All heavy atoms as TSV, in Angstrom:
chain	resi	resn	atom	element	x	y	z
A	1	MET	N	N	23.867	-19.517	-55.602
A	1	MET	CA	C	22.997	-18.374	-55.724
A	1	MET	C	C	23.782	-17.142	-55.288
A	1	MET	O	O	24.432	-17.142	-54.261
A	1	MET	CB	C	21.768	-18.577	-54.839
A	1	MET	CG	C	20.824	-17.400	-54.871
A	1	MET	SD	S	19.386	-17.594	-53.824
A	1	MET	CE	C	18.605	-19.011	-54.550
A	2	GLY	N	N	23.691	-16.093	-56.071
A	2	GLY	CA	C	24.387	-14.863	-55.753
A	2	GLY	C	C	23.416	-13.740	-55.458
A	2	GLY	O	O	22.197	-13.906	-55.495
A	3	ILE	N	N	23.950	-12.587	-55.192
A	3	ILE	CA	C	23.149	-11.433	-54.807
A	3	ILE	C	C	22.167	-11.020	-55.902
A	3	ILE	O	O	21.095	-10.501	-55.620
A	3	ILE	CB	C	24.058	-10.247	-54.376
A	3	ILE	CG1	C	23.271	-9.239	-53.561
A	3	ILE	CG2	C	24.679	-9.562	-55.570
A	3	ILE	CD1	C	23.383	-9.433	-52.113
A	4	ASN	N	N	22.512	-11.269	-57.173
A	4	ASN	CA	C	21.644	-10.872	-58.283
A	4	ASN	C	C	20.870	-12.031	-58.894
A	4	ASN	O	O	20.239	-11.871	-59.933
A	4	ASN	CB	C	22.467	-10.169	-59.368
A	4	ASN	CG	C	22.886	-8.791	-58.929
A	4	ASN	OD1	O	22.090	-8.035	-58.390
A	4	ASN	ND2	N	24.139	-8.467	-59.136
A	5	SER	N	N	20.892	-13.196	-58.259
A	5	SER	CA	C	20.158	-14.357	-58.767
A	5	SER	C	C	18.702	-14.297	-58.315
A	5	SER	O	O	18.412	-14.013	-57.154
A	5	SER	CB	C	20.771	-15.653	-58.245
A	5	SER	OG	O	22.110	-15.779	-58.673
A	6	ASP	N	N	17.783	-14.571	-59.240
A	6	ASP	CA	C	16.366	-14.649	-58.892
A	6	ASP	C	C	16.107	-15.921	-58.098
A	6	ASP	O	O	16.790	-16.930	-58.273
A	6	ASP	CB	C	15.509	-14.660	-60.153
A	6	ASP	CG	C	15.465	-13.307	-60.831
A	6	ASP	OD1	O	15.702	-12.293	-60.156
A	6	ASP	OD2	O	15.187	-13.264	-62.051
A	7	SER	N	N	15.096	-15.869	-57.248
A	7	SER	CA	C	14.738	-17.021	-56.436
A	7	SER	C	C	13.246	-16.984	-56.151
A	7	SER	O	O	12.652	-15.914	-56.012
A	7	SER	CB	C	15.510	-17.000	-55.113
A	7	SER	OG	O	15.030	-18.011	-54.252
A	8	ASP	N	N	12.637	-18.151	-56.040
A	8	ASP	CA	C	11.231	-18.211	-55.655
A	8	ASP	C	C	11.071	-18.686	-54.209
A	8	ASP	O	O	9.986	-19.031	-53.775
A	8	ASP	CB	C	10.443	-19.093	-56.622
A	8	ASP	CG	C	10.949	-20.526	-56.665
A	8	ASP	OD1	O	11.961	-20.829	-56.017
A	8	ASP	OD2	O	10.324	-21.338	-57.363
A	9	ILE	N	N	12.153	-18.681	-53.460
A	9	ILE	CA	C	12.119	-19.061	-52.051
A	9	ILE	C	C	11.492	-17.924	-51.250
A	9	ILE	O	O	11.823	-16.756	-51.441
A	9	ILE	CB	C	13.539	-19.341	-51.513
A	9	ILE	CG1	C	14.158	-20.520	-52.247
A	9	ILE	CG2	C	13.512	-19.595	-50.009
A	9	ILE	CD1	C	15.628	-20.740	-51.925
A	10	THR	N	N	10.565	-18.269	-50.378
A	10	THR	CA	C	9.966	-17.267	-49.506
A	10	THR	C	C	10.317	-17.585	-48.057
A	10	THR	O	O	10.470	-18.749	-47.675
A	10	THR	CB	C	8.436	-17.219	-49.657
A	10	THR	OG1	O	7.892	-18.495	-49.330
A	10	THR	CG2	C	8.037	-16.839	-51.069
A	11	ALA	N	N	10.474	-16.544	-47.270
A	11	ALA	CA	C	10.804	-16.709	-45.855
A	11	ALA	C	C	10.330	-15.478	-45.097
A	11	ALA	O	O	10.111	-14.421	-45.687
A	11	ALA	CB	C	12.306	-16.889	-45.676
A	12	ASP	N	N	10.153	-15.639	-43.813
A	12	ASP	CA	C	9.815	-14.529	-42.932
A	12	ASP	C	C	11.077	-14.056	-42.228
A	12	ASP	O	O	11.957	-14.857	-41.900
A	12	ASP	CB	C	8.780	-14.953	-41.888
A	12	ASP	CG	C	7.429	-15.247	-42.499
A	12	ASP	OD1	O	6.993	-14.483	-43.379
A	12	ASP	OD2	O	6.816	-16.252	-42.091
A	13	LEU	N	N	11.152	-12.762	-41.993
A	13	LEU	CA	C	12.305	-12.146	-41.340
A	13	LEU	C	C	11.838	-11.426	-40.088
A	13	LEU	O	O	10.892	-10.637	-40.137
A	13	LEU	CB	C	12.973	-11.159	-42.307
A	13	LEU	CG	C	14.101	-10.313	-41.761
A	13	LEU	CD1	C	15.336	-11.171	-41.500
A	13	LEU	CD2	C	14.444	-9.198	-42.754
A	14	GLN	N	N	12.489	-11.715	-38.981
A	14	GLN	CA	C	12.226	-11.009	-37.730
A	14	GLN	C	C	13.549	-10.455	-37.224
A	14	GLN	O	O	14.585	-11.117	-37.331
A	14	GLN	CB	C	11.631	-11.940	-36.680
A	14	GLN	CG	C	10.283	-12.505	-37.033
A	14	GLN	CD	C	9.785	-13.476	-35.963
A	14	GLN	OE1	O	10.351	-13.599	-34.885
A	14	GLN	NE2	N	8.713	-14.166	-36.278
A	15	ILE	N	N	13.514	-9.261	-36.672
A	15	ILE	CA	C	14.716	-8.633	-36.121
A	15	ILE	C	C	14.351	-8.055	-34.759
A	15	ILE	O	O	13.334	-7.378	-34.623
A	15	ILE	CB	C	15.238	-7.511	-37.037
A	15	ILE	CG1	C	15.540	-8.054	-38.430
A	15	ILE	CG2	C	16.474	-6.849	-36.423
A	15	ILE	CD1	C	15.860	-6.987	-39.454
A	16	GLY	N	N	15.181	-8.327	-33.761
A	16	GLY	CA	C	14.911	-7.769	-32.446
A	16	GLY	C	C	16.011	-8.098	-31.459
A	16	GLY	O	O	16.917	-8.884	-31.742
A	17	PRO	N	N	15.921	-7.482	-30.276
A	17	PRO	CA	C	16.913	-7.745	-29.234
A	17	PRO	C	C	16.616	-9.056	-28.513
A	17	PRO	O	O	15.464	-9.470	-28.402
A	17	PRO	CB	C	16.734	-6.554	-28.284
A	17	PRO	CG	C	15.295	-6.179	-28.439
A	17	PRO	CD	C	14.947	-6.464	-29.881
A	18	THR	N	N	17.672	-9.707	-28.048
A	18	THR	CA	C	17.507	-10.911	-27.238
A	18	THR	C	C	17.705	-10.544	-25.768
A	18	THR	O	O	18.216	-9.473	-25.437
A	18	THR	CB	C	18.525	-12.004	-27.620
A	18	THR	OG1	O	19.826	-11.592	-27.202
A	18	THR	CG2	C	18.513	-12.282	-29.118
A	19	ASP	N	N	17.338	-11.473	-24.885
A	19	ASP	CA	C	17.556	-11.240	-23.456
A	19	ASP	C	C	19.012	-11.457	-23.063
A	19	ASP	O	O	19.391	-11.300	-21.904
A	19	ASP	CB	C	16.625	-12.111	-22.607
A	19	ASP	CG	C	16.807	-13.595	-22.860
A	19	ASP	OD1	O	17.678	-13.988	-23.664
A	19	ASP	OD2	O	16.060	-14.376	-22.240
A	20	GLN	N	N	19.852	-11.802	-24.054
A	20	GLN	CA	C	21.280	-11.988	-23.829
A	20	GLN	C	C	22.096	-10.772	-24.283
A	20	GLN	O	O	23.319	-10.840	-24.368
A	20	GLN	CB	C	21.768	-13.234	-24.568
A	20	GLN	CG	C	21.066	-14.509	-24.160
A	20	GLN	CD	C	21.399	-14.911	-22.742
A	20	GLN	OE1	O	22.558	-14.927	-22.358
A	20	GLN	NE2	N	20.379	-15.212	-21.956
A	21	GLY	N	N	21.422	-9.679	-24.655
A	21	GLY	CA	C	22.117	-8.465	-25.060
A	21	GLY	C	C	22.607	-8.486	-26.504
A	21	GLY	O	O	23.494	-7.723	-26.869
A	22	MET	N	N	22.023	-9.355	-27.312
A	22	MET	CA	C	22.395	-9.454	-28.712
A	22	MET	C	C	21.235	-8.963	-29.576
A	22	MET	O	O	20.114	-8.830	-29.097
A	22	MET	CB	C	22.723	-10.900	-29.072
A	22	MET	CG	C	23.840	-11.518	-28.243
A	22	MET	SD	S	25.442	-10.780	-28.537
A	22	MET	CE	C	25.925	-11.651	-30.009
A	23	VAL	N	N	21.524	-8.708	-30.834
A	23	VAL	CA	C	20.482	-8.404	-31.804
A	23	VAL	C	C	20.338	-9.649	-32.680
A	23	VAL	O	O	21.318	-10.140	-33.233
A	23	VAL	CB	C	20.852	-7.174	-32.669
A	23	VAL	CG1	C	19.806	-6.949	-33.747
A	23	VAL	CG2	C	21.001	-5.934	-31.793
A	24	ARG	N	N	19.120	-10.157	-32.766
A	24	ARG	CA	C	18.886	-11.375	-33.538
A	24	ARG	C	C	18.169	-11.051	-34.840
A	24	ARG	O	O	17.183	-10.333	-34.869
A	24	ARG	CB	C	18.049	-12.371	-32.752
A	24	ARG	CG	C	17.718	-13.627	-33.578
A	24	ARG	CD	C	17.230	-14.758	-32.725
A	24	ARG	NE	N	18.378	-15.262	-31.960
A	24	ARG	CZ	C	18.263	-16.148	-30.981
A	24	ARG	NH1	N	17.097	-16.618	-30.634
A	24	ARG	NH2	N	19.345	-16.549	-30.336
A	25	ILE	N	N	18.707	-11.585	-35.930
A	25	ILE	CA	C	18.018	-11.632	-37.210
A	25	ILE	C	C	17.589	-13.085	-37.344
A	25	ILE	O	O	18.418	-13.995	-37.306
A	25	ILE	CB	C	18.934	-11.217	-38.377
A	25	ILE	CG1	C	19.364	-9.760	-38.211
A	25	ILE	CG2	C	18.225	-11.442	-39.709
A	25	ILE	CD1	C	20.360	-9.285	-39.253
A	26	TYR	N	N	16.281	-13.283	-37.460
A	26	TYR	CA	C	15.734	-14.633	-37.482
A	26	TYR	C	C	15.001	-14.839	-38.796
A	26	TYR	O	O	14.086	-14.088	-39.135
A	26	TYR	CB	C	14.794	-14.832	-36.296
A	26	TYR	CG	C	14.241	-16.229	-36.170
A	26	TYR	CD1	C	15.077	-17.303	-35.885
A	26	TYR	CD2	C	12.888	-16.473	-36.331
A	26	TYR	CE1	C	14.571	-18.585	-35.772
A	26	TYR	CE2	C	12.374	-17.749	-36.214
A	26	TYR	CZ	C	13.215	-18.805	-35.933
A	26	TYR	OH	O	12.723	-20.074	-35.819
A	27	ILE	N	N	15.414	-15.838	-39.558
A	27	ILE	CA	C	14.820	-16.152	-40.847
A	27	ILE	C	C	14.186	-17.536	-40.749
A	27	ILE	O	O	14.842	-18.490	-40.330
A	27	ILE	CB	C	15.878	-16.128	-41.971
A	27	ILE	CG1	C	16.532	-14.747	-42.036
A	27	ILE	CG2	C	15.246	-16.509	-43.307
A	27	ILE	CD1	C	17.766	-14.680	-42.900
A	28	VAL	N	N	12.915	-17.618	-41.102
A	28	VAL	CA	C	12.217	-18.903	-41.065
A	28	VAL	C	C	11.366	-19.037	-42.330
A	28	VAL	O	O	10.743	-18.086	-42.777
A	28	VAL	CB	C	11.366	-19.059	-39.783
A	28	VAL	CG1	C	10.280	-18.023	-39.705
A	28	VAL	CG2	C	10.798	-20.443	-39.654
A	29	GLY	N	N	11.431	-20.217	-42.919
A	29	GLY	CA	C	10.658	-20.502	-44.124
A	29	GLY	C	C	10.642	-21.984	-44.371
A	29	GLY	O	O	10.981	-22.783	-43.496
A	30	ASN	N	N	10.280	-22.370	-45.577
A	30	ASN	CA	C	10.210	-23.770	-45.943
A	30	ASN	C	C	11.603	-24.409	-45.863
A	30	ASN	O	O	12.441	-24.179	-46.719
A	30	ASN	CB	C	9.631	-23.909	-47.355
A	30	ASN	CG	C	9.347	-25.343	-47.721
A	30	ASN	OD1	O	9.289	-26.211	-46.859
A	30	ASN	ND2	N	9.169	-25.606	-48.998
A	31	GLY	N	N	11.838	-25.187	-44.824
A	31	GLY	CA	C	13.126	-25.852	-44.648
A	31	GLY	C	C	14.220	-24.951	-44.109
A	31	GLY	O	O	15.385	-25.341	-44.065
A	32	ILE	N	N	13.864	-23.728	-43.705
A	32	ILE	CA	C	14.844	-22.764	-43.192
A	32	ILE	C	C	14.441	-22.362	-41.783
A	32	ILE	O	O	13.299	-21.988	-41.537
A	32	ILE	CB	C	14.899	-21.490	-44.067
A	32	ILE	CG1	C	15.249	-21.827	-45.511
A	32	ILE	CG2	C	15.869	-20.476	-43.483
A	32	ILE	CD1	C	15.020	-20.678	-46.476
A	33	ASP	N	N	15.363	-22.443	-40.861
A	33	ASP	CA	C	15.160	-21.965	-39.493
A	33	ASP	C	C	16.513	-21.442	-39.034
A	33	ASP	O	O	17.339	-22.187	-38.522
A	33	ASP	CB	C	14.678	-23.105	-38.602
A	33	ASP	CG	C	14.291	-22.642	-37.217
A	33	ASP	OD1	O	14.326	-21.422	-36.948
A	33	ASP	OD2	O	13.945	-23.506	-36.384
A	34	LEU	N	N	16.756	-20.153	-39.277
A	34	LEU	CA	C	18.101	-19.610	-39.131
A	34	LEU	C	C	18.124	-18.396	-38.198
A	34	LEU	O	O	17.814	-17.280	-38.606
A	34	LEU	CB	C	18.636	-19.224	-40.512
A	34	LEU	CG	C	20.052	-18.675	-40.584
A	34	LEU	CD1	C	21.064	-19.688	-40.092
A	34	LEU	CD2	C	20.356	-18.262	-42.017
A	35	PRO	N	N	18.487	-18.598	-36.931
A	35	PRO	CA	C	18.700	-17.465	-36.038
A	35	PRO	C	C	20.159	-17.005	-36.138
A	35	PRO	O	O	21.074	-17.825	-36.109
A	35	PRO	CB	C	18.402	-18.047	-34.653
A	35	PRO	CG	C	18.743	-19.498	-34.774
A	35	PRO	CD	C	18.505	-19.873	-36.225
A	36	MET	N	N	20.366	-15.706	-36.295
A	36	MET	CA	C	21.728	-15.159	-36.353
A	36	MET	C	C	21.822	-14.049	-35.322
A	36	MET	O	O	21.057	-13.087	-35.368
A	36	MET	CB	C	22.024	-14.619	-37.758
A	36	MET	CG	C	21.985	-15.674	-38.836
A	36	MET	SD	S	22.353	-15.025	-40.482
A	36	MET	CE	C	20.901	-14.041	-40.788
A	37	ASP	N	N	22.738	-14.182	-34.378
A	37	ASP	CA	C	22.919	-13.200	-33.322
A	37	ASP	C	C	24.154	-12.348	-33.574
A	37	ASP	O	O	25.197	-12.859	-33.987
A	37	ASP	CB	C	23.062	-13.887	-31.963
A	37	ASP	CG	C	21.778	-14.558	-31.512
A	37	ASP	OD1	O	20.716	-14.238	-32.079
A	37	ASP	OD2	O	21.833	-15.392	-30.604
A	38	PHE	N	N	24.008	-11.043	-33.309
A	38	PHE	CA	C	25.086	-10.079	-33.504
A	38	PHE	C	C	25.186	-9.193	-32.284
A	38	PHE	O	O	24.167	-8.846	-31.676
A	38	PHE	CB	C	24.796	-9.202	-34.739
A	38	PHE	CG	C	24.601	-9.992	-35.992
A	38	PHE	CD1	C	23.341	-10.414	-36.382
A	38	PHE	CD2	C	25.693	-10.345	-36.776
A	38	PHE	CE1	C	23.157	-11.147	-37.541
A	38	PHE	CE2	C	25.517	-11.091	-37.939
A	38	PHE	CZ	C	24.246	-11.485	-38.313
A	39	ASP	N	N	26.421	-8.819	-31.929
A	39	ASP	CA	C	26.544	-7.844	-30.849
A	39	ASP	C	C	26.056	-6.495	-31.394
A	39	ASP	O	O	25.933	-6.310	-32.606
A	39	ASP	CB	C	27.958	-7.788	-30.276
A	39	ASP	CG	C	29.011	-7.272	-31.228
A	39	ASP	OD1	O	28.766	-6.279	-31.932
A	39	ASP	OD2	O	30.111	-7.854	-31.254
A	40	PRO	N	N	25.728	-5.568	-30.513
A	40	PRO	CA	C	25.145	-4.299	-30.969
A	40	PRO	C	C	26.000	-3.556	-32.003
A	40	PRO	O	O	25.452	-2.986	-32.959
A	40	PRO	CB	C	25.003	-3.489	-29.678
A	40	PRO	CG	C	24.817	-4.531	-28.624
A	40	PRO	CD	C	25.719	-5.664	-29.052
A	41	GLU	N	N	27.305	-3.587	-31.873
A	41	GLU	CA	C	28.164	-2.892	-32.829
A	41	GLU	C	C	28.074	-3.529	-34.218
A	41	GLU	O	O	27.999	-2.826	-35.229
A	41	GLU	CB	C	29.611	-2.878	-32.334
A	41	GLU	CG	C	30.493	-1.878	-33.036
A	41	GLU	CD	C	30.006	-0.440	-32.911
A	41	GLU	OE1	O	29.521	-0.042	-31.845
A	41	GLU	OE2	O	30.103	0.289	-33.912
A	42	GLU	N	N	28.080	-4.862	-34.260
A	42	GLU	CA	C	27.920	-5.558	-35.545
A	42	GLU	C	C	26.562	-5.236	-36.171
A	42	GLU	O	O	26.460	-5.046	-37.382
A	42	GLU	CB	C	28.024	-7.071	-35.359
A	42	GLU	CG	C	29.410	-7.575	-35.034
A	42	GLU	CD	C	29.396	-9.057	-34.714
A	42	GLU	OE1	O	28.563	-9.501	-33.895
A	42	GLU	OE2	O	30.231	-9.776	-35.299
A	43	ALA	N	N	25.525	-5.192	-35.337
A	43	ALA	CA	C	24.182	-4.889	-35.834
A	43	ALA	C	C	24.134	-3.490	-36.448
A	43	ALA	O	O	23.499	-3.286	-37.488
A	43	ALA	CB	C	23.154	-5.024	-34.712
A	44	LEU	N	N	24.809	-2.538	-35.828
A	44	LEU	CA	C	24.853	-1.190	-36.388
A	44	LEU	C	C	25.598	-1.169	-37.720
A	44	LEU	O	O	25.211	-0.440	-38.648
A	44	LEU	CB	C	25.486	-0.217	-35.396
A	44	LEU	CG	C	24.633	0.105	-34.178
A	44	LEU	CD1	C	25.449	0.890	-33.149
A	44	LEU	CD2	C	23.386	0.861	-34.585
A	45	GLU	N	N	26.647	-1.971	-37.847
A	45	GLU	CA	C	27.370	-2.064	-39.123
A	45	GLU	C	C	26.469	-2.650	-40.208
A	45	GLU	O	O	26.476	-2.180	-41.351
A	45	GLU	CB	C	28.625	-2.917	-38.952
A	45	GLU	CG	C	29.706	-2.252	-38.126
A	45	GLU	CD	C	30.893	-3.157	-37.854
A	45	GLU	OE1	O	31.026	-4.210	-38.526
A	45	GLU	OE2	O	31.698	-2.823	-36.968
A	46	ILE	N	N	25.700	-3.674	-39.867
A	46	ILE	CA	C	24.769	-4.272	-40.821
A	46	ILE	C	C	23.709	-3.249	-41.225
A	46	ILE	O	O	23.368	-3.132	-42.408
A	46	ILE	CB	C	24.122	-5.541	-40.232
A	46	ILE	CG1	C	25.175	-6.639	-40.074
A	46	ILE	CG2	C	22.950	-6.017	-41.090
A	46	ILE	CD1	C	24.738	-7.805	-39.208
A	47	ALA	N	N	23.194	-2.516	-40.251
A	47	ALA	CA	C	22.192	-1.488	-40.548
A	47	ALA	C	C	22.761	-0.448	-41.502
A	47	ALA	O	O	22.069	-0.003	-42.434
A	47	ALA	CB	C	21.711	-0.833	-39.253
A	48	GLU	N	N	23.992	-0.063	-41.319
A	48	GLU	CA	C	24.628	0.907	-42.208
A	48	GLU	C	C	24.798	0.329	-43.611
A	48	GLU	O	O	24.577	1.039	-44.611
A	48	GLU	CB	C	25.971	1.360	-41.637
A	48	GLU	CG	C	26.722	2.347	-42.513
A	48	GLU	CD	C	26.007	3.675	-42.734
A	48	GLU	OE1	O	25.004	3.970	-42.045
A	48	GLU	OE2	O	26.455	4.427	-43.618
A	49	GLU	N	N	25.170	-0.938	-43.709
A	49	GLU	CA	C	25.292	-1.574	-45.021
A	49	GLU	C	C	23.946	-1.611	-45.733
A	49	GLU	O	O	23.870	-1.385	-46.953
A	49	GLU	CB	C	25.848	-2.992	-44.874
A	49	GLU	CG	C	27.315	-3.020	-44.483
A	49	GLU	CD	C	27.844	-4.434	-44.302
A	49	GLU	OE1	O	27.354	-5.358	-45.004
A	49	GLU	OE2	O	28.735	-4.618	-43.469
A	50	LEU	N	N	22.874	-1.884	-45.009
A	50	LEU	CA	C	21.535	-1.859	-45.595
A	50	LEU	C	C	21.174	-0.458	-46.083
A	50	LEU	O	O	20.624	-0.286	-47.175
A	50	LEU	CB	C	20.491	-2.322	-44.572
A	50	LEU	CG	C	20.415	-3.825	-44.328
A	50	LEU	CD1	C	19.594	-4.100	-43.082
A	50	LEU	CD2	C	19.812	-4.519	-45.531
A	51	ARG	N	N	21.489	0.553	-45.291
A	51	ARG	CA	C	21.194	1.928	-45.666
A	51	ARG	C	C	21.946	2.314	-46.929
A	51	ARG	O	O	21.370	2.888	-47.855
A	51	ARG	CB	C	21.544	2.893	-44.527
A	51	ARG	CG	C	21.045	4.322	-44.765
A	51	ARG	CD	C	21.712	5.315	-43.849
A	51	ARG	NE	N	23.138	5.435	-44.100
A	51	ARG	CZ	C	23.668	6.039	-45.164
A	51	ARG	NH1	N	22.922	6.571	-46.095
A	51	ARG	NH2	N	24.974	6.116	-45.307
A	52	VAL	N	N	23.232	1.976	-46.989
A	52	VAL	CA	C	24.049	2.304	-48.155
A	52	VAL	C	C	23.514	1.593	-49.402
A	52	VAL	O	O	23.416	2.182	-50.481
A	52	VAL	CB	C	25.527	1.948	-47.904
A	52	VAL	CG1	C	26.358	1.996	-49.180
A	52	VAL	CG2	C	26.123	2.890	-46.859
A	53	ALA	N	N	23.136	0.333	-49.264
A	53	ALA	CA	C	22.587	-0.412	-50.404
A	53	ALA	C	C	21.278	0.202	-50.877
A	53	ALA	O	O	21.045	0.341	-52.091
A	53	ALA	CB	C	22.381	-1.886	-50.031
A	54	ALA	N	N	20.420	0.611	-49.948
A	54	ALA	CA	C	19.149	1.237	-50.318
A	54	ALA	C	C	19.396	2.560	-51.038
A	54	ALA	O	O	18.722	2.864	-52.034
A	54	ALA	CB	C	18.277	1.452	-49.079
A	55	GLU	N	N	20.347	3.331	-50.572
A	55	GLU	CA	C	20.688	4.601	-51.239
A	55	GLU	C	C	21.223	4.340	-52.641
A	55	GLU	O	O	20.914	5.070	-53.578
A	55	GLU	CB	C	21.694	5.382	-50.411
A	55	GLU	CG	C	21.149	5.957	-49.125
A	55	GLU	CD	C	20.073	7.018	-49.341
A	55	GLU	OE1	O	20.105	7.723	-50.368
A	55	GLU	OE2	O	19.199	7.135	-48.463
A	56	ALA	N	N	22.021	3.298	-52.821
A	56	ALA	CA	C	22.565	2.959	-54.133
A	56	ALA	C	C	21.436	2.590	-55.103
A	56	ALA	O	O	21.470	2.992	-56.268
A	56	ALA	CB	C	23.555	1.803	-54.018
A	57	VAL	N	N	20.443	1.856	-54.644
A	57	VAL	CA	C	19.313	1.503	-55.498
A	57	VAL	C	C	18.544	2.758	-55.883
A	57	VAL	O	O	18.110	2.896	-57.034
A	57	VAL	CB	C	18.410	0.481	-54.799
A	57	VAL	CG1	C	17.105	0.300	-55.552
A	57	VAL	CG2	C	19.120	-0.847	-54.642
A	58	LYS	N	N	18.363	3.671	-54.958
A	58	LYS	CA	C	17.645	4.908	-55.263
A	58	LYS	C	C	18.358	5.689	-56.354
A	58	LYS	O	O	17.720	6.258	-57.242
A	58	LYS	CB	C	17.492	5.755	-54.007
A	58	LYS	CG	C	16.451	5.214	-53.038
A	58	LYS	CD	C	16.447	5.897	-51.701
A	58	LYS	CE	C	16.235	7.366	-51.746
A	58	LYS	NZ	N	16.134	7.979	-50.395
A	59	VAL	N	N	19.685	5.702	-56.344
A	59	VAL	CA	C	20.461	6.399	-57.370
A	59	VAL	C	C	20.298	5.697	-58.720
A	59	VAL	O	O	20.106	6.357	-59.745
A	59	VAL	CB	C	21.962	6.473	-56.979
A	59	VAL	CG1	C	22.815	6.928	-58.142
A	59	VAL	CG2	C	22.148	7.380	-55.775
A	60	ILE	N	N	20.350	4.373	-58.726
A	60	ILE	CA	C	20.222	3.604	-59.953
A	60	ILE	C	C	18.835	3.827	-60.587
A	60	ILE	O	O	18.706	3.995	-61.791
A	60	ILE	CB	C	20.449	2.096	-59.693
A	60	ILE	CG1	C	21.898	1.833	-59.329
A	60	ILE	CG2	C	20.026	1.252	-60.899
A	60	ILE	CD1	C	22.172	0.441	-58.784
A	61	GLU	N	N	17.803	3.839	-59.746
A	61	GLU	CA	C	16.440	3.985	-60.240
A	61	GLU	C	C	16.129	5.420	-60.639
A	61	GLU	O	O	15.146	5.673	-61.319
A	61	GLU	CB	C	15.440	3.493	-59.204
A	61	GLU	CG	C	15.492	1.984	-59.028
A	61	GLU	CD	C	14.462	1.479	-58.050
A	61	GLU	OE1	O	13.880	2.275	-57.284
A	61	GLU	OE2	O	14.214	0.262	-58.048
A	62	GLY	N	N	16.969	6.353	-60.188
A	62	GLY	CA	C	16.804	7.748	-60.560
A	62	GLY	C	C	15.661	8.375	-59.858
A	62	GLY	O	O	14.897	9.140	-60.076
């Protein structure tokens, strides 16, 4: 499955700080239980990548 592949998989996404000083992205769904921890700098890089991708979609959609 790639970035442009359609999927009917559904999952819930939670994002927040942990008590260990990390930022956790937590994905849970049917057969999926995936916690991913990032240090604050990595989390900011991910946030920037999301922002850039959202801006790119806005340009494409006009």
